Structures are given as structure tokens and as C-alpha cells.
N, C-alpha and C positions, 0 to 999 in steps of 0.2 A: 355310668359304671360305678362311680364312687357313691352316688345316691342309693344304688341298689346293693351296696356293701359287697360288691365283687372285689376280690383281692388282686391287686396289680402284681405283675411279675417282671422279670428282666427283659421280656419282650415288649411289654407295654410302653415303658418309658422312652425307648428310642423312637417309637412311632409318634408319641406325643411331642417330644423335643423337635422332631423334624417338622411337624405341623406348626409349632410355635416359631421355628426359624423361618419357614417359608412365609409366614404371615407377619414377621417382625414383631411378634407378641412377646416383648421382653418381660413384662410384668407377669404374664401367665407362665412363661418359661421358667422364670426365677422361682415362682411359687411351686411349680411341679418339681424343680430341682430340690427345693427345700423338703418337699414330701419324700423324694427319693432318698435324701440323706437320712431323714427321720426313720424311713422304712428299712434302712440298712442296705440299699442297693448301690451306694457309692463306696469307693475305697475297697470294693470287693468284686464288682462287676464291670469289667473293662468296656463292655458294649454300651452300658448306660453312661459311663463317663465320657466315652468318645462322642456319643450323641449330644451330651450336654456341651462339650467344647464346640461342636459344630453349631449348635443353637445359639450360644453366646456370640460366636463369630458373625453369624448372619444377622444378629440383632445389633451389631456394632459395638458390643462390649468385649473388645479384644483383650483388655487388661484382665477381666474376669476369666476369659478363656485361657489366658496364659497362666493365671494363678492356679486354675484347676489342673492344667497340664503339669505344672511344676509339682503340685501335690501328688499327682499320679506317679511322676518319676521318683519322688521321694519314697512313696509307698511301694514302688516296684511293680505297680499294676499298669502296664502299658503294652502296646503292640505297634505294628507298622501303621495301623489305622489311626492311632493316637497322634503319631508324628505327622501323618498326612493331614489330619484335621487341623493341627495348629499351623502347619505350613500354609494350608488353604486359607486360614483366617488372615494371616499376614498378607498373602497375595491379594485377597479381596479388598483390603483396606489400602492398597497401594504401597505397602511397605515391602517392596521387592527385595531389597538388600537384607532385611531381617529374615524374610522367608528363605533366602539363599543361605543365610547363616544357620538357620535351624536345619535345613537340608544337609549342610555339611556336618553339623553336630551329630546328626543321625548316622551318616555314613562313617564318621570317624570312630563310632563305637565298635566297629568291626564285629557286630552281632549278626550271625547268619539269619536270625529272625527279623532283622531290621534292614535287609537289603531292599533298596528302592524298587517298587513295583510300577506297573503302568500308571496307576493313580498318582503315585508320587511324582512321576515325570510330567503328567498332565497338569499337576498343580504348580510345579516349580518352573517349567519352561515359560509360561506367561509372566511369572515374576521376573525372570531374567529379561524378558522383552520390555518390561515396564521401565527399566533403567538402562536399556540398550547394552545389557551385559552379555554380549555375544561370545566372549571368550569362555565364560562359565557355561553358556548355552552349548557351545561346541563340545565341551567336555562331557556334558550330559548327553548330547547326541552320540558321542563315542561310546558312552556306557550303554545307551539304548541299543546301539548296533551290536556290541559285544554280547549282550544278554538276549538278543533277538527280540527285544521289546519294540523295536522300530517297525516290526511287521504288524503291530497293533495299529489299526487305523486312527484311533484317537491320539496315540503317541505321535504318529506320523503327522497328523494335522497340527499338533502342538509344536513340533519341530519346524514345520513349514511356516507357521505363524510367527514363531520366535525369530527366524532368520528374516522374514519379510519386514517385521516391525523394527529390526535392527538395520534395515537397509541393505542386507546381503541377499539380493534377489537371485544372484547366480546360484548360491547354495540352496536357497529356498526352491528354485525351479528344479535343481538336481534331485532333491529329496522327493519333490512332487512327482517327477517323471518316473522315479523308481517305485513309487507306491503302487501295489497291486490293487488294493481296494481304496476307492476314493468316494467321498460324498460331497454334498454341496459346500460343507465347511472347508474341505480341502481346497476347492476351487476359489471360494471366497477369500481365503487367506492370501492366495497369490494375487487375485484381482485387486484386492484392497492394498496389498503391498506395492504393486506396480503403480496404482493410482496415487499413493501417498508420496512416492519419490518422483512423481512427474513423468513416469514412463506410460503415458496414456495410450499410446498405440498398442503396447503389449497388453494393457488391461482390457482394452476393447477387443483385441484379438482373442483373448481367453473367453471373454463374454460371448463372442460369436461361436467359439468352439463348444461352450456349454450348451448353446442353443442347438447346434448340430447333433450333439450327443444326447439331446432331450433330457438334460439334467434339470430338475426342478429348481427354479430360481426363487430365492427368498429375498426378504427385504434388504439383507446385507449386500447381496449381489446387485440388486437394482440401485441401491444407494451409492455403491462404489462406482458404478458405471455413470450414473447421473453426475456424481461429483467429478469424475474424469472429464466429461464434456464441459462442465461449468468452469473448471479450473483452466481449461484450454481456451476459454472465451467462446465456446460453441454453445451459446445459451439456447438457441432454437432446437438443436439436436438434443440437449438435455430435457427440454420440454417434451419432445417427441417420445423419448424413452420413458419419461414419467407417465405419459398417456398410455403407452403400452403396458406399463406396470399396473395401472388402474384397471385396464381391460382384462389383464391376466387374473385379477382377483386378489393380488398381493396388497397388503395394507401398508401404506407409507408410514414411517415414523418421523420423529422430529428431524433426524439427520437428513432423511430424504427431502423433506420440505424445505429445509434451510439450503440444501444444495440446489434445488430447482430455483428457488428465489435468487440465489447467488448467480445462477446462470442467466436469469432474466435481467438482473442488474447489470451484468457484464456487457450485454449487447443492447441495453435500453429497451428491452421487449416489454413495454408497459402493458399491452393487451394480454399477453400471456401471463404476466405477473398478476394481473387482476383475476384471470381465470384461476390461478393457483390460490389467490386470496379467497375466492368463493369456495373452493374445495376445503380450505382450512376452516372456514366458518362452519360449513355444513358437516364436516367429518372429523374435525380434530379439536377445535377449541371447546372448552367447558365440558369435556367428557369426564365422567366420574373417575374412570380408571387412569386418567392422565396425570403425569407428574407436573406439578405447577411450574417447576424450573424449566421443563421442556417446552411448556406453553410459552413461557417468557422468552425463550430463545427464538421460537418461531415468530413471535410478535416483533422482536428485534430484527429478524430477517425481513419481515414485511416493511418495517420502517426504512431499513437500509435499501431495499429494492425500490420503494417509491422515491426515496431521496436521490438515488443514482439514476433513476429514470426522469429526474427533474420534476416530479409531481410533488412539489413541496407542500401543497395544500393538504393532501391526504396524509403525507408523512407527518406533518406537524399535528394534524388532527389526531392521528393515532398516538403520537407521542404525548400530547396533552391529556388524552383519555386514559393513558396507562397509569395505573395507580398502585400504591402499596409496594410489595416486594417485587412486583414485575418491573417496576421502574428503577432498575439498578444502574450501575455505572456504564454498563454496555449500552443500555438504551440511550443515555445521554450522549455517549460517544458516537453512536451511529448517526444521531441527529446532527450533532455538531460537525462530524466529519462530512455528512452529506451537504450541509450548507457550505463548508469550507472548500470542498473539492469540486462541487458541481453546481453551486448556486450563489448564494448571498453570503459573502465572507463577513460582512458586518453583522448579519444575523447570527453567524457562528460565534462571534466574539460576545455578543449580547447574551446568548444562551450559556456560554461558558461562564460569564460573570454571574449569571443567575444560579448556575450550579454551585459555584463557590459560595455565594451568599446563602444558599440553602444548606450549607455545611455538608454538601455531598463531596466525597473525596475523589477527585479525578484520578484516573490511572495514567500510565505513561502514554497510552494511545490518545487519550483525551487531550492531554497537554500538547502532544505533537499535532493533533488536528487544529487546535487553537493557533499554534505557531504557523501552520500552513495558511490559515486565514490571514494572519498578520503579514506573511510574506506576499500574499496576493494583493493585499491592499497597500503594502508599503507602510503599515501602521507601526512605526518604530516605538512609539510611546507604549502602546498595548503590548508589543513584543517584549519590551524591557520589564513591564509589570509581570508578565508570565514567566520571564526568566527569573525574576526575583522570587516568585512563588515556587518555582522549581527548586531553587537553591534552599529555600526555607524548609521545604518538605522532603528533600533528599530522596529522589526516586532512584535508589541504587540499582534496582533491577532493570531500569530503562535508561540508565545514565548515558550510554553511548548513543542510543537511538534519539533521545531528546537533544543531546548535544549536536548531532548531525542536523536536526531540524533547526536548532538555534543558528548554526552557521548559515543555513539556507535563508532563514528569516532576516538575519542581519545584513547579508549581502544584498538581498532583494529590497531591503529598506534603506540602502545607501550607506550603511555603516560597515564597510568591508574590514576596516581595521579592528572593530570590535569582534567581528567574526573570527579574525585571526587570533585574537586573545582567547576566545572560546576553544579554538582548534589547539592552540599551544597548551592549554590547561587540561586537555582530555588525557586521562590516564591510559585509556585504550582507544586506539583508532582503527577503523576498518577501511576497506576500499572506498566506501561511500563518504567517509570523513575527508579523505584526501581529494576525491573527485569533486566534492561540494566546494572545498576551498579553492581548487583550481578554477571551477566554474565561476565562483564569485570574483576572482581576480580577472577572469576573461570578460565578465559582464562590465567591469569597471575600467576596461582597457589597460589593465596592468599585466601585460603579457609576460614581462620578464619575471615578475613575482610568480605567475602561474607556472612558468617553466622551471623555476627554482623548486616549487612544490613538487613538480613532476620528478625532478632529479632526486629529491629527498625521498619521495615515495619508492623510487627504484632502489635507493640505498637501503631502505628499510626492508627490502625483500618482498614487497607486496606485488601480487600479479597485476599485469596490465592487460586490458582487452580492447575490443573495438570501441566501447563507450569512452574509455580513457583517452583514446586518440581523437575521438570527436571533440572532446573538451580541449585537448591540446591544440588542435587545428583551429577551433573556434577562437581560442585566446590569441593565437598568432594573427588570425584574420582581423580581429577587432583592435589589434595593437600595431598594425602595420608591419609586423615581423614576417615579411614575405619570404626571405631566404630560409629562415628557420622553419617556417611552415612547410615549404617545399622539401626541405631536407628530411623532416620527420615523416612526411607522406611517402617519399621515395624509399625510405629505409625501414619503415614499420614492419614489413614482412621479413626482411633479412635479419634485423636486429631483435625483433620481438615476436616474430611468428604470427603477426596479426595481418590477415589479408584484407586489403581495402574493400569496403562495401559501398553501396550507393551513397550512404550518408557521409562517408569520407570524401567521395568525389564532390558532393554538394558543398562541403566545407571548402574544398580547394577551388571550386568555381566561385565561391563567395570571396575567398582570399585574393584570387587573381583579378576578379571583377572589380573589387574595391581599388586595386592598384592600377586599374585601367588597362590591364593586359588581356583585352577581350579576345584577341587572336589566340592567345595561349589557352584561354577558356574553351574555345571551340575545338582546339586540338585535343585538349583533355577529354572533352565529350566524345570526340571521334574515336579515341583510344579506349574508352570505357568498355570493360568486358561484359557489361550488362546494359540494358536500356536505361537511359536517364529518366528519373522520375520527376514529379512536379517540383520538388524542392530544388533540384538542380537547375531547372529552367527559371524558377523564381529568383535564384541567385544570379543567373545571367541577366534577367530583366532588371534587377536592382543595380547591377553594374552598368547596364545601358543607361539607366536613369541618371546615375551619378556622372557619367561621362558623355551623355548626350548622343548615344549611338542609336539613331532611329531605326535603321534597317535591321540591325540585329535584335533590337527590342521588339519589332513586329514579328520576327521569326520566333522569338521566345514566347510571345503571346499566342501565336498559332499553335505551337507545340503544346502549350498548356491547355488550350481549348480542345485539342485532340485527346488529351488525357482527362477530359471532363473536369478540369480544374477551373472553376469559374466563381470568383467572388469580387467584392468591391475593391480589394487591394490590387487585383490584377488590372482592372480598368483604370484605377487611380494612377498606378505607375505609368501606364501607357499614356494617359492624359498629361502627366507631368513631362514625359519625354517630348510629346508634341508641343506642349506649351513652351518648353525650353527652346525648341526649334522655331517658335512663333508660328506654328502651323495650326491656326485657330479653327479652321474648318474641320481638321482632323480631331481637334479637341471636342468640338460640337458633335461630330459623328460618333465619337466614342461615348459621349454622354447619352446620346440618343439610343445607342446600342444597349447601354446599361438599362435604360428605361424600358426598352422593349423586352429585355431579358428578365425584367422584374427584380433587378438588383439595385439596392439603394446604398449609396455611399454612407458609411458611418460618419456621423458628425464628429469633428475633433472635440475632445473633452479632456480637461486637465483638472486635477484636484490637488490642493495644497494644504498642508497641515498647519494649523494655527493654535493659539492658546485656547480657543473655544471650540475645538474640534476641527473637522475637515470642511473646506469650502470647495465647491465644484463650479467650474466655468466651462461654457461651450463657446464656440466661435461666435463673435459678435454679441456675447451675453451682456445684457444691461439690467438683469433682474436682481442683482445683488444690492443690498442697501448702501454699500459703499461705491456703487458704480461711478458716480460723479467724480469722487476722489481718485478712483482707479484710472479712469481715462485721462484726467488732468495730469496725474503723475506720469503716465505713459507718454503723453505729449511732451512733457518736460524732459523725460529721459531720452526720447528719440531726438529731440532738438539738440541736446547736449552731446550725444554721441555722433551726431552728424558733423558737429564742429571737429570732433576727433578723427573723422575720416569715414564714418559709416555711410554706406550707400545702400538704400533698400534694394534687395534682390527681387525685382518685380516679377521675375519668371515664376515665383512661387505663388503669385496671385493668379489663379488659373481662370482669368476672365479677359476677354478682348476689350479692354478699356484703356484709357490713357494712364501714364505712369503715376500721375499724382493720385488718381483714384485708386490705383493698385496699392500705393503706399498706405492709403487709409484702410484698405481691406487687410493688409498685412498687420496693421496695428491691432486688429480685432481678434487675432489668433489666440486660442485659449491659453497657451502656455505663457504668452505675454501678460494676459489678464491675471493669471494665477501669480505670476512673479510680482506684479504691481501690488496685488493684495498682500502677498507675503511681506513685501517691504513695508507696507503700511502697518502691519499687525505684529511684526516680529522684532524683538529687541535687537539692537546693534550687536554684531558679532555672532549671533546665533544662525546656524545654517538654515536656508530656506529649502524645503524638500517638496518637489513637485513630481507628480506622476501623470503621464499622458497615455491615452489609449492607443494612439497612433505614433508613428515615427515623428520626431521633431522636424519641423520644416527648416530648410536651409537658411532662410532669412532670420527666423527666430534664433537659430543657432548662432548666426553671426552677430545679431543685435545683442543677445544676452552675453556673448563673449565681451563686447564693448562695455555693456552695462556693469559687468562684474568688476570693471576698473574703478567705477565711481560709487559703488555701494559698499557698505561694511558687512557684507554677508558672502559666504560661499553659497552658490546656487547648485543644488543637486537635482538633476532632472532624470527620471527613469521613464524612458519611452518604451515602445513595444519591442525594441531591439536590444537596448543596452542602457548603461548609465552614462551621464555626462556630468562632470564636476567642473563648474565654472568658477574661477578664482583669479583675481588680479590680471584679467584680460587674456586668459588662456583656458582651454578646455582639455580635460584628461584624455579625450578621444584622439587628439592630435590630428584631426581631420579624417580619421578612418571610422566612418559611421554610416 
């Protein structure tokens, strides 16, 4: 047009500005604006200026848009569209509060020509939703009702969406039900709102209603429903809906794909995750129209899915092949988190160290994943290093979350007093902080401290729930506080409104079983208002093992088999009961049954932290370079404590051999080997920290109690159940383990 020397007019520029805004062509738009200024079409033509404001806003130049708007106000050339345009600019860039301020400035002018219209409301309501400004949103809703603008379907949709995003689903549903005209956007606003606050049944119910009323479903609808299933842990249903979506011809976007992958990860649906991966390769990745950021999010979702499905080979391969801007902090976090929570905690810490060395700044979630890995390994040294990194870099936005992880890490690494220091220095504590500290004290057999924390929690006015009482009862059980545990259990409904669930009954079965009150355990089970689950019967079986009740132990095993609960721990406990009763034929029969069932007993394994890293020992292990010194030291220690009164508890050597040979077998237990190595390699006065994959055996517990009298170390052992602190001839468990 310009080349042909045609003269532009006031209608030409708005169309050109719109095209520049739609294509984010800032340079071209600015040049056209300059031409409009030179041609005299600004400061005199409100339509051209309004179009220029909208163009700058869509191109991200909101300061230039505001400058132009202010110039229009000063010149007195503006209308309702001018205000709507600048409000829309602020809403688009996420400046909801500034958009609301502009809306209020417009209404406070009391100009009849500037009364908000339907477009004004459609612009400002999403801005209110962006910062959950429901009070302002309600005022605008009232205005829309008074001016009959609520009858406009677009305004109605905006009101429903605002209430839904502010979590006011009752109000959203009320407006939705009164709307005479609805479209798919109306339904989507409500479906998405229900999904985001966890009311998945309502979301799925609306989805079914949409189908019944033959409403065309778009990508927002499908994505909201898939997300609902995924967040509820119904991964297979999420995949089924995704398949329906593909068949319907609707094109998934990045949100849809991430939701499907999340659903697959939640249930370990590796095959379905691979199918989704194939779809992503064929139909999503490397398309010209794709946003690179969205592709990166989908790649992160794939890595997360493979990691949570424990296919670390593919997950790591994808992680290593991700380059450039795609490999952001989220990519590192999902890989580190996958290792920490579902696989190899050591690999998680190695990767975290690599991230820091590469000068990549971990976020709060990355740090928490690394702390989870430390907690799983009991890696106190690494945990302290990460704690120091956290303090140096001041993660203010994640202070509370990371501090909770630090409490968990220190308690599971044997340093419960350090955990308490972290707890005491927290500026803000939530329920998780208090519960984590109570759990830590329970793990270490410090029930009185756990109950003191509980009382302080109540005094602070924090709510207590079923989880809180599981922790309280656990702490009582592991500290021998029988009467206190019974009292809390009996009064939890009356005093706190918490109705006991099956997990609380399991804690009580454990508490009474440890105390030898097996008749009371059976009475408790008979009075349960629900069927006892496997955890309850495992607690019964553990009590039978501890107190040698063969008949009740056999009953517990039969009940567990009826519940299809079958693992090596079940048969090991039964073997222990038979061995304690010297019923060797039954021990042999149990082992044969294990063999025929294809179940293999996990070998006892202990690892101990030393100056040069962590050393691992198995039962009868002679592979370590210091094996000769380890066994010589153990022989010497056993001989010395025998003089002090130690008698080997040969019932823990589950073989039908003579007592002398059983004593030799007991000597080879992994925790004893780890202790000897720790004594050889640890400076006097430094605690020896040992972790065992199974429960510590009774003989090892007794012998290490004696040994702690004659060595210059505190011995801290973390087994599969709890912590034991051995010092000066006593253990922190006080016999309740």
C-alpha cells in the first residue's frame, strides 16, 4: 500500500497495529506508530491511539503502553476503550493489582462515558483472580448484576472463572447454574476450579454432564479431567481419558501431556508412560509452532515419569541428552528427586554435587530432595554440608520447607539434638515442623520429649489430626510409655475429635505387644470397628516374636497370608519364633515354604560412616581389606564382655547346631562387623554411626550394650524400626524395640 503511494487513514492503522500485536512484531509496530505520529494520526484520533496501546501491551512493552495512555489522558483524548486497553495490558503481564488500581481510577472519575462495560469486566475479573482478590471480584460481580451485564455470557464466564480460581466454588456454581447461555468456557471454568482444589468427584461429574449434553470438549476440558485423575493417583484412568481425547480429534497441549505423564508416574505405569513418550516424539517435540519452554516442561515430565517408574537408565539418558536452555533447575531437580525418593540416594547426592560444581543454582525443592537422600542414607556429613549451603545462600522463599527437611534429615541421621536446634531457630513453624520433631523423638525412644512437643503444639493453637496421633502413639510405643499411650488412644475422640482409624489400632497393637500384653492385643482387635489390616497383624507377630508366643504367632501369620501379605520378613519372624522355642523342624519347614514360594530372605547388611567414606558389611563378610583386624578385635571384645557377664543369646542363630558353633555364627552378624570397623577407624570420643537394613538382632543388641562400657565411643545404630544409642552400658531404647 505504501509502495503504491496510497494514503493511510484512521481505519488503516488500527488494523496494522492489531496484526503487529498478534505477531509480537514490536519493531514493525513501533515503526508504524512513528509513521502515525508523523502523519498526524495520534493525539487526535482516539481509535489509532487505543490500537497502539493494545499493540505495545501484546508485544510486552507495557511501560511504552502506559506512557502513551498517560499522554492521551493529558491531551484529553480518551474513551472507555482506552481504559480497557491499559487495564488489559496489566492483566496480561500478571500485574493484577495494578490492573485493579487502574479500574478503580476509571470508576472514581464519575464520568458517565467511562462506566465499565462488558469488556471492562471481562478484563478486570481475571486480574482479580490472579491474586485471589475475591473481595474486589465480589464487588465487580455486584456491579455486573446491577447493570444487567451478568446476562452477557462472557461476563458470566469471567465471574465463574474468578470465583473458581479464588477457591469459592459454591459461589462459582451458583453463578454457573443461573447462566441462561453457557458455552464450553463456562463448563471449563468450573471443571478446572473443582480439579484445582481437589474436588475431583465434582469435576468428573461435570465432565460426564458435558458429555450427556453433547457439549464440544476442548483441550482445556480434557486436560482438567486428566489432571483430576492423575492427582487422585488414578493413572490408568487418566491414560484412558487421554486415549479418548486423541480419538476425538482434540490436540493435546503441554499441560495435557504433563498431566498424563504425572498419572503414569503415580501408579508406576511404565508401559503407558512409554506409549505417551512415543506420542510426544511423533506429535509434539520439535514442531515449528511449539514454545521451547513448553517442550522443556514435557521433557522434564518424561524424566520424572521414568524416574518414578524406576527406569533410571532411560531417565538418566534423557537427562544427559538434554542440553542448553532445556536443562534448567527443574530438570536437575526431577532427576535428583527421582534418585532420592525411588532409587539410588548416593547417585542423588553425586548429581547434586555436580550441579553445584557446574554453578547451577539449586532451588528449594532441589535442596530438599538432596536432604531426603541424606536422610535415607543416614549421611550426616553430607547433610551438614547441604545445611551449610542452605545457610550461605538464604533460601528465604523455601525457609520453612527446607527447615522441615533438615529436621527429618538430622533425626534420621542420628543427630536428634541438632534437629531440635533447627526446630527451635525456625521463625515460622507449621504442622509438619511439629510432627517431624515428634517423629524424630519417637524414633530415638525419647517419648517424654515427643509428648512435650505435642503439648507445646497444642498450646501454640495448631490443629491435630489422625497423623499427629499416629506419631504420638508411635512415640509412646517405642519408649515403653504404656499408660500414656492407652490414655491418648482412649481420649483422642473425646478431647480432640479424632476418630481412631486402622493405623491407630496398629500402633496400639504394637504398644501392647511390646509390653507383652498379648491378650489385650487380641481384645483390641476383636473390638475394632473395622477389619484389621496387615500392619495390625504384623504388630501382633512382632509381639509374639518378642515374648515367644508360638500359637498366637501362627494365627497372625495365617491372617497375613489371607490378606495376601507375603514377604521375607513374615517368614523370618515366624522362623525366629520357632527357633526361640527350639522347634527346629518348624524352622526348616518355614524355610522350605519360603523356597517354594520364591521368596528369598534379605541378607543382613550394615554400613558405617568412616573418615574415608562409608563401609558396607554383610553377614559373615570377609571381603574388606581390614577383615583380619576386624575379626581379631571382635574376638577380643567378646572375650572381655563374657568376663563381665555377657552370655551369647544363641536362639538368634537360627540353625540347629551346638551352642559353640552358634556363638561363632553370631560373631559374624553385620552390625558387629561394622562396629569393629568403626572402632578401628574412628578417633576416640567420636560417635560411631551404623545403619542396618533389618532390625538389630537381640544378641547384637545385648553384646553392643556390654561393649559400650569398654570403648570410648557412643554407638548409634539405626535399624529398620528405630534408633539405638549405646553408651556406658545402656541403650536409649530401654528394652522397648
